[in-house]
C-alpha positions in Angstrom: 154.1 20.1 48.7 157.1 18.6 46.8 155.1 15.4 46.2 152.3 17.4 44.6 154.8 19.2 42.3 156.3 15.8 41.3 152.8 14.3 40.7 151.8 17.3 38.5 155.1 17.1 36.5 154.4 13.4 35.9 150.9 14.1 34.8 152.1 16.8 32.4 154.6 14.4 30.9 152.0 11.7 30.5 149.5 14.2 28.9 152.2 15.4 26.4 152.4 11.9 25.1 148.8 10.9 25.4 147.0 13.8 23.7 148.9 13.5 20.3 148.4 9.7 20.4 144.7 10.1 21.0 144.4 12.6 18.2 146.1 10.2 15.8 143.9 7.4 17.0 140.8 9.5 16.5 141.8 10.6 13.0 142.4 7.0 12.0 138.9 6.1 13.1 137.4 9.0 11.1 139.3 7.9 8.0 138.1 4.3 8.4 134.6 5.5 8.8 134.9 7.5 5.6 136.1 4.4 3.7 133.3 2.3 5.1 130.7 4.9 4.1 132.1 5.0 0.6 131.9 1.3 0.2 128.4 1.2 1.7 127.2 3.9 -0.7 128.8 1.9 -3.6 126.9 -1.2 -2.5 123.7 0.8 -2.4 124.3 2.0 -5.9 125.1 -1.5 -7.2 121.9 -2.9 -5.6 119.8 0.0 -6.9 121.0 1.1 -10.3 118.0 3.3 -10.7 119.4 5.5 -7.9 121.9 7.0 -10.4 119.7 9.6 -11.9 119.8 13.3 -12.6 120.5 15.0 -10.2 122.6 12.3 -8.6 121.8 11.9 -4.9 122.4 9.5 -2.1 119.6 8.4 0.2 119.3 9.8 3.7 121.8 8.2 6.1 124.4 7.7 3.4 125.1 11.4 2.6 127.5 12.1 5.5 129.8 10.5 8.1 129.3 11.9 11.5 130.8 11.4 15.0 128.9 12.3 18.1 126.6 14.6 16.1 129.5 16.4 14.3 129.7 15.9 10.5 133.2 14.7 9.7 132.9 13.9 6.0 130.2 14.7 3.4 129.6 12.1 0.7 129.0 13.3 -2.8 127.9 11.3 -5.8 128.8 12.6 -9.3 128.2 11.0 -12.7 131.3 10.6 -14.8 131.1 9.7 -18.5 128.1 9.2 -20.6 124.9 7.4 -19.6 126.9 4.2 -19.0 126.3 4.3 -15.3 129.8 5.5 -14.4 130.1 7.4 -11.2 132.4 8.8 -8.6 131.8 8.8 -4.9 133.7 11.3 -2.8 134.1 11.7 0.9 134.9 15.3 1.4 136.2 16.4 4.8 134.1 19.1 6.5 136.2 22.3 6.7 135.0 23.0 10.3 135.1 19.3 11.4 138.0 17.4 13.0 139.4 16.3 9.6 139.3 19.7 7.9 143.1 19.9 7.5 143.8 16.2 7.1 146.6 15.4 4.7 144.6 12.6 3.1 142.1 15.1 1.8 139.1 13.9 -0.2 138.6 10.1 -0.6 137.4 9.0 -4.0 135.9 5.7 -5.1 134.7 5.2 -8.7 132.5 2.7 -10.5 135.4 0.2 -11.0 136.4 0.3 -7.3 139.5 2.4 -8.0 140.5 4.3 -4.8 142.2 7.6 -4.8 142.6 10.8 -2.8 142.3 14.4 -4.0 145.5 15.8 -2.5 148.4 16.6 -4.8 151.0 16.1 -2.0 150.1 12.3 -1.7 151.9 9.7 -3.7 150.8 6.1 -4.3 152.1 4.9 -1.0 150.3 7.7 0.8 147.0 6.8 -0.8 147.3 3.2 0.5 148.2 4.5 3.9 145.2 6.8 3.9 142.7 4.1 2.8 144.0 1.8 5.6 143.4 4.6 8.1 147.0 5.6 8.9 148.2 9.1 8.3 149.9 9.9 5.0 
């Protein structure tokens, strides 16, 4: 009986370290997937300039980032500026998804390739950490 209690205590200690590490690892993967999806959508727009039209839309398959059937981020294309072809691509975390309360917030990529995040708590260093997948 004592051995069972010791084994359960060891399993509890291991789980207390493993679960937060797994969540951080999973969040990093979701952030990287969002960044990849933004760059893929930007490549599609560059290859098909006629795809920027009113109303702006992304083709099926590029409008969301999902993991195991759950939508994690929704991609949104919005025109910015006059008819010069300027745009902003946003990866918005789904409120009910696993990244709903993520400190990195919304990822933004514009026509010139400038990367930013829509979260007022982030500074410049936080933005670079988010875009590399690490937490802010």
